[in-house]
C-alpha positions in Angstrom: 123.5 186.2 159.2 125.6 189.1 157.7 127.1 186.3 155.4 123.5 185.1 154.4 122.5 188.4 153.5 125.8 188.7 151.3 125.1 185.4 149.4 121.3 186.7 149.0 122.8 189.7 147.7 124.8 187.8 145.2 121.9 185.9 144.4 120.0 188.7 143.8 122.8 190.1 141.4 122.9 187.0 139.2 118.8 187.5 139.0 118.7 190.9 137.9 121.5 190.0 135.4 118.8 187.2 134.0 115.8 189.6 134.1 118.1 192.0 132.1 119.2 189.7 129.6 116.1 188.7 129.1 114.8 192.4 128.8 117.4 192.5 126.0 115.8 189.6 124.2 112.4 190.9 124.3 113.3 194.7 122.9 116.1 193.4 120.7 113.4 192.5 118.4 111.9 196.2 118.0 115.3 197.4 116.6 114.0 195.9 113.2 110.7 196.4 113.6 111.1 199.6 111.1 112.6 197.8 108.4 110.2 195.2 108.9 107.6 197.5 108.2 108.8 199.2 105.3 110.1 195.4 103.7 106.5 194.5 104.1 104.8 197.6 102.4 107.1 197.2 99.5 106.3 193.3 99.1 102.7 194.5 99.1 103.3 197.2 96.5 105.5 194.5 94.3 103.0 191.7 94.8 99.9 194.5 93.9 101.7 195.7 90.8 102.5 191.9 89.8 98.6 190.8 90.2 97.7 194.5 88.3 100.1 193.4 85.5 99.0 189.6 85.3 95.4 191.1 85.0 96.0 193.1 82.2 98.2 190.2 80.4 95.2 188.2 80.6 92.7 190.9 79.5 94.7 191.2 76.6 95.0 187.7 76.0 91.4 187.6 76.0 90.9 190.4 73.3 93.6 189.2 71.2 91.2 185.6 71.2 88.2 187.5 70.3 90.0 189.2 67.4 91.1 186.2 66.0 87.4 184.9 66.5 85.8 188.2 64.9 88.6 187.6 62.2 87.6 183.8 61.7 84.0 185.3 61.4 84.7 188.0 58.8 86.7 185.5 56.9 83.8 183.2 56.8 81.5 186.1 55.6 83.4 187.0 52.9 83.4 183.3 51.9 79.6 183.7 51.8 79.4 186.8 49.3 79.2 184.8 46.5 76.4 182.5 47.6 74.0 185.6 48.1 71.2 185.7 45.4 69.0 188.5 46.5 68.5 192.1 47.7 67.3 191.0 51.1 70.1 188.6 51.9 72.6 191.1 51.0 71.8 193.7 53.1 71.3 191.2 56.1 74.9 190.2 55.0 76.5 194.0 54.9 74.5 194.6 58.5 76.3 191.7 59.8 79.7 193.0 57.8 79.1 196.1 59.6 78.4 194.2 63.1 81.9 192.5 62.7 84.0 195.1 61.5 82.7 197.5 64.8 83.2 194.8 66.8 86.9 194.1 65.6 87.5 198.0 65.9 86.6 198.2 69.4 88.4 195.1 70.3 91.8 196.5 68.4 90.7 199.9 70.4 90.7 198.0 73.7 93.6 196.1 72.8 95.8 199.0 72.2 94.7 200.4 75.6 95.7 197.5 77.3 99.2 197.4 75.7 99.6 200.9 77.1 98.4 200.0 80.6 100.9 196.7 80.4 103.7 198.8 79.5 103.1 201.6 82.2 102.6 198.9 85.0 105.6 196.7 83.9 107.6 199.8 84.7 106.2 199.7 88.1 107.0 196.5 88.7 110.5 196.8 87.7 110.4 199.8 90.4 108.6 198.0 92.8 111.0 195.1 92.5 113.6 197.2 93.2 112.1 198.5 96.1 111.2 195.3 97.5 115.0 194.0 97.1 116.6 196.7 98.7 114.1 196.7 101.9 114.5 193.1 101.8 118.5 193.2 102.1 118.4 195.8 104.7 116.2 193.8 106.7 117.6 190.8 106.6 120.9 192.2 107.5 119.3 193.9 110.3 117.5 190.5 111.4 120.9 188.8 111.4 122.5 191.4 113.7 119.5 190.7 115.8 119.6 187.1 115.7 123.3 187.0 116.5 122.9 189.2 119.6 119.9 187.3 120.6 122.3 184.1 120.3 124.9 185.7 122.5 122.6 186.8 125.1 121.1 183.3 125.4 124.8 182.2 125.7 124.9 184.5 129.0 121.8 183.3 130.4 122.4 180.1 130.6 125.8 181.1 132.2 123.9 182.9 134.9 121.6 180.0 135.2 124.4 178.2 136.4 126.0 181.0 138.6 122.4 181.5 140.1 122.3 177.4 140.9 125.6 177.6 142.6 125.3 180.8 144.7 121.2 179.6 146.1 123.1 176.3 147.0 124.9 178.3 149.6 122.1 180.1 151.0 120.5 179.1 153.8 117.3 176.5 152.8 114.7 178.6 155.0 115.9 182.1 153.8 115.9 181.1 149.8 112.3 179.7 150.6 111.6 183.4 151.9 113.6 184.8 148.9 112.0 182.8 146.3 108.6 183.6 147.5 109.1 187.3 147.1 111.3 187.1 143.6 108.5 185.3 142.5 106.1 188.2 142.5 108.5 191.5 142.0 112.6 192.5 141.3 114.6 193.4 144.0 113.6 191.3 146.7 116.4 192.1 149.0 116.7 195.9 149.7 118.3 198.3 151.9 117.1 201.0 154.3 117.4 204.4 153.5 117.3 207.5 155.6 114.6 205.0 157.2 112.4 204.0 154.4 112.6 200.6 152.7 114.6 200.8 149.4 112.4 199.2 147.6 108.6 200.5 148.1 110.1 203.8 149.5 107.7 203.7 152.9 109.1 204.4 156.0 110.1 201.5 158.6 109.3 201.8 162.1 112.2 202.9 164.0 112.0 199.7 166.2 112.3 197.4 162.9 115.4 199.4 161.4 117.0 198.6 164.8 116.4 195.1 165.0 117.3 195.0 161.5 120.5 196.7 162.7 121.2 194.1 165.2 121.0 191.6 162.4 119.8 188.6 164.4 117.7 187.4 161.4 116.3 189.0 158.2 113.6 191.1 158.4 110.6 192.1 156.0 109.5 195.3 155.0 106.0 195.5 156.7 104.6 197.5 153.6 105.6 195.0 150.5 107.4 192.6 152.4 111.0 192.7 150.9 114.3 191.6 153.1 115.9 194.4 154.8 119.2 195.1 155.6 121.3 198.5 156.2 124.6 199.1 154.0 127.2 198.7 156.8 126.1 195.4 157.1 127.2 194.3 153.6 129.9 196.6 152.6 132.0 195.2 150.1 129.7 192.3 149.9 129.2 191.3 146.0 131.1 188.8 143.8 129.8 190.3 140.9 127.7 188.3 138.0 129.4 187.8 134.9 131.5 185.2 133.0 
């Protein structure tokens, strides 16, 4: 039975290696969370600045088109001047000319204001693009490191799985079923009794059960957490080590 305990602990060791590797896989992406957040923020700022610039450019084109229309209108009005034959028509003509002139003046002011905004936003776009490119480079570099590390971990896991298959095959089938049942619900399914307490749940073990565990006639379970129990002297120097 001591040999079976050693085999179980070997199996548990490789299971712990697999669990540890999976935890590293889960935590690794957290290392680039800050870079991703900064990159995303920079991207949002850059996109918003570009959108604002596009809107200003559209407004500029709209004002220029209106100026062209008003300019053409003014030319048509000037051409009509020689056709005016009375004071009433002339007064109406002057009012219309004045309205066109005011419209042109307003459009010119709006165009100048838009051009000033375009210059300002264009500078912002250049700055935001630089920030975006910088954060993207940092994020992509860190992401590449994490991806490489994840690849190495996955190779380790495959190695551990092969070790697990080999080790599980050496355990008594009935004992293996008990182990698999426990490991499905908790870590460290095989634990030592230390100072009369279970090494897993830390609850006291009845003295009679401790004595039975020491006799090693069979593998006993903790009455509280159902982990498999042993005493350290039973398996001194037992593990072969999980590695590659």
